[in-house]
C-alpha positions in Angstrom: -96.3 38.6 -30.9 -95.7 42.8 -30.4 -96.3 45.6 -27.0 -95.9 49.0 -27.1 -92.8 48.7 -25.1 -90.9 46.7 -27.4 -89.6 49.9 -29.9 -87.7 50.6 -26.8 -85.8 47.7 -26.6 -82.6 46.6 -28.3 -82.3 42.9 -27.9 -78.8 42.5 -27.2 -76.4 39.5 -27.1 -72.6 40.6 -26.7 -71.4 37.5 -24.5 -67.8 36.9 -26.0 -68.9 32.6 -26.2 -72.1 33.7 -28.2 -72.4 31.4 -31.1 -74.6 31.4 -34.6 -77.3 29.3 -33.7 -78.2 32.1 -30.7 -77.7 35.1 -32.8 -79.7 33.3 -35.5 -82.4 33.3 -32.5 -82.0 36.5 -31.4 -82.8 37.5 -34.5 -86.1 35.7 -34.9 -87.1 36.9 -32.0 -86.4 40.3 -32.5 -88.8 39.6 -35.8 -91.1 38.4 -33.6 -91.9 40.8 -30.8 -90.6 44.0 -33.3 -87.8 45.0 -31.1 -86.2 48.4 -31.9 -82.7 46.5 -32.8 -80.7 44.0 -32.5 -77.3 44.7 -30.8 -74.3 42.2 -31.3 -70.3 42.2 -31.6 -69.1 43.0 -34.9 -68.2 39.7 -36.1 -72.3 38.8 -36.0 -72.9 42.2 -38.3 -72.6 40.0 -41.7 -75.0 37.5 -40.6 -77.7 39.8 -38.7 -77.8 41.8 -42.2 -78.7 39.1 -44.2 -81.1 37.8 -41.7 -82.8 41.0 -40.9 -82.7 42.2 -44.6 -86.3 42.4 -45.3 -87.1 44.0 -41.8 -86.0 47.7 -42.2 -87.9 48.9 -39.0 -85.2 46.7 -36.9 -82.1 48.1 -36.9 -78.6 46.2 -36.7 -76.5 47.4 -34.1 -73.1 47.0 -33.1 -70.1 48.3 -30.8 -67.0 50.0 -31.0 -63.8 49.7 -28.3 -66.3 47.4 -26.8 -66.2 46.8 -23.7 -63.2 49.1 -22.2 -63.4 52.0 -24.7 -59.4 52.1 -24.3 -58.5 51.2 -28.0 -56.3 54.1 -30.0 -59.2 56.3 -31.8 -58.2 55.2 -35.0 -59.0 51.6 -34.4 -62.4 52.8 -33.2 -62.8 54.7 -36.3 -61.9 51.5 -38.4 -64.4 49.5 -36.5 -66.9 51.4 -36.7 -66.4 51.9 -40.8 -66.1 48.4 -41.2 -69.5 47.6 -39.0 -71.2 49.9 -40.9 -69.9 48.4 -44.1 -71.1 45.2 -43.3 -75.0 46.4 -42.9 -75.0 48.4 -39.1 -77.3 51.3 -39.1 -76.2 52.0 -35.6 -73.1 52.2 -33.5 -72.2 51.9 -29.3 -68.9 53.0 -29.0 -67.1 53.3 -25.5 -65.2 57.0 -24.5 -61.8 56.4 -23.3 -62.7 56.0 -19.5 -59.2 56.5 -18.5 -58.5 59.6 -20.3 -61.9 61.2 -18.7 -60.2 60.1 -15.7 -57.4 61.7 -16.0 -59.1 64.7 -16.7 -58.1 64.6 -20.6 -61.4 66.0 -22.3 -60.0 67.7 -25.1 -59.2 63.7 -25.9 -62.0 62.6 -25.0 -64.1 64.7 -27.2 -61.7 64.2 -30.0 -62.3 60.6 -29.6 -65.9 60.8 -29.5 -66.6 63.1 -32.6 -64.4 60.9 -34.8 -66.8 57.9 -34.3 -69.9 60.2 -34.2 -68.6 61.9 -37.9 -68.5 58.6 -39.5 -71.5 57.2 -38.5 -73.0 60.9 -39.5 -71.6 60.2 -43.0 -73.0 57.1 -44.0 -76.5 57.7 -41.8 -76.0 55.5 -39.2 -76.9 56.7 -35.5 -74.2 57.0 -32.7 -74.7 56.1 -28.8 -72.0 56.9 -26.8 -71.3 54.6 -23.8 -69.8 56.5 -20.6 -69.7 53.5 -18.4 -71.6 55.4 -15.5 -71.0 52.4 -12.6 -66.9 53.5 -12.8 -67.9 57.5 -12.6 -67.9 59.9 -10.2 -70.6 62.5 -10.3 -68.6 65.1 -11.4 -67.4 62.6 -13.7 -70.3 61.9 -15.1 -71.4 65.5 -15.5 -68.6 65.6 -18.0 -68.8 63.2 -19.3 -72.4 64.4 -20.8 -71.5 67.8 -21.8 -69.1 66.1 -24.0 -71.5 63.9 -25.3 -73.4 66.9 -26.0 -70.5 68.8 -27.7 -69.9 65.8 -30.0 -73.5 65.8 -31.4 -74.0 62.1 -30.9 -77.6 60.9 -31.5 -77.7 58.8 -27.5 -75.6 58.9 -24.6 -75.7 54.9 -22.9 -75.0 54.9 -19.4 -73.1 50.9 -19.6 -71.8 48.4 -21.2 -73.0 45.5 -19.2 -69.4 44.5 -18.2 -68.8 46.9 -15.4 -69.6 45.8 -11.8 -72.8 47.7 -11.9 -75.0 48.7 -14.5 -77.8 51.3 -15.4 -79.3 53.4 -12.8 -82.4 55.5 -12.7 -80.4 58.0 -10.8 -78.3 58.3 -13.6 -81.4 57.9 -16.4 -82.6 61.2 -14.2 -78.5 63.2 -14.6 -78.5 62.6 -18.2 -82.3 63.5 -18.8 -81.1 66.7 -17.2 -78.4 67.3 -19.1 -78.6 65.8 -22.0 -82.3 65.9 -23.6 -82.8 69.3 -23.9 -80.3 69.3 -26.1 -81.3 67.2 -28.3 -79.2 63.5 -27.3 -81.6 61.0 -26.4 -80.7 58.2 -23.6 -80.6 54.4 -23.5 -80.2 52.8 -20.4 -78.4 49.6 -20.5 -77.0 46.9 -18.2 -78.7 44.9 -15.6 -82.1 45.3 -16.9 -84.0 42.0 -17.0 -87.5 42.9 -16.0 -90.5 44.7 -16.8 -90.3 46.8 -13.7 -86.4 47.9 -14.1 -87.5 49.0 -17.9 -90.3 51.1 -17.0 -88.7 52.7 -14.2 -85.9 53.6 -16.8 -88.0 54.7 -19.1 -89.8 56.5 -17.2 -87.0 58.4 -15.8 -86.2 59.5 -19.6 -84.5 56.6 -21.3 -85.7 56.4 -24.9 -83.9 53.2 -25.6 -83.6 50.0 -23.1 -80.3 47.8 -23.8 -81.1 44.3 -22.7 -80.6 41.0 -23.1 -84.1 40.2 -21.2 -86.0 41.4 -24.1 -88.6 38.5 -24.6 -89.1 37.9 -20.5 -89.7 41.3 -20.4 -92.4 41.7 -22.8 -93.8 38.3 -21.9 -94.0 39.7 -18.4 -95.6 43.0 -19.9 -98.7 40.9 -21.3 -99.1 38.5 -18.6 -99.6 41.2 -16.2 -101.2 43.9 -18.7 -98.6 46.1 -18.3 -98.2 49.4 -20.4 -96.1 52.6 -20.3 
């Protein structure tokens, strides 16, 4: 079963209590609905890579420095190499939010660029999570500029673990600031319905991170909705 919105969706399960049967089910749903990727915590990358070994169109996506972003850069870089070595072709990393709020843009850029360079070396995509819910407008703008400067593939709104998730106005801001510079946008956090997903795509999102992918597709089909 497929729908034209499916290729926008990173089918996601990042809860710490997620277990092996749930991860296997996530992969089977991705295969059935033809989602863009399966997004899981690093420990599950080998399993997901094995299950999806004959599905080159479904990427294996994992997270780095997640969900706080406060790890030492060398730790993030080691984690990035590990998930890629085990089969991930997309890496969603969290910026060092505290350093951004401290005005230390140079260190934030260095942190991001370290991951971007590793991803580029191994032909993996890098998505940079800036956690919009905890940033001021000025901080969001600075974060956007840093992501552009890093040459990352995507900027991503949220981890889904903060108090708030993706907002259309944040996606619109990103679209103005990063899209013209070749950086794509991933909206994530609190996207649970077809209307939510469509609103994000219309605002400029190129990818949707959600644990409600099946529900969104079923709703789109039931209501005969299209992009």
